[in-house]
C-alpha positions, 0 to 999 in steps of 0.5 A, a space after each residue: 499500499 506504501 508504494 501505491 501511496 508514493 506513486 500517488 505523491 508522485 504524480 502530484 509532484 511532477 504535474 505540479 512540477 510541470 514534468 513531462 508527461 512521460 514521468 507523470 504516465 511512468 507513475 500511473 503505470 507504476 501505480 497502478 501495476 502495483 494495485 493489480 498485486 494487491 487483493 480485490 480491495 474494493 478501494 483500489 479497485 475505484 482508484 485504479 478505474 480512476 487511474 485508467 482514465 487519468 492515464 487515458 486523457 493525460 494529454 488533455 490534462 495536462 494542457 491545462 493548468 486546471 485539469 493539473 491543478 486538479 489532478 495534484 488535488 485528486 492524487 494527493 486526496 487518494 494518497 489521504 485515503 488510502 493512508 487512513 485506510 
């Protein structure tokens, strides 16, 4: 679970720092791969679904400042939610 949280925090920081899309894509892929290795937790399935949407729409999200801000905020939300769980 800790690795997933680190990946989510990486997603948030790369988006905020305007890092290239490749780093963000890699962090999303890493998080999704880590989720696959964990049991069938419904919370993680929900997160994986959201990550898949981010992954498919990453180019559009990164073009807009509001998209970047929202993605970073939501990634941090998920990290905090997993820490509490």
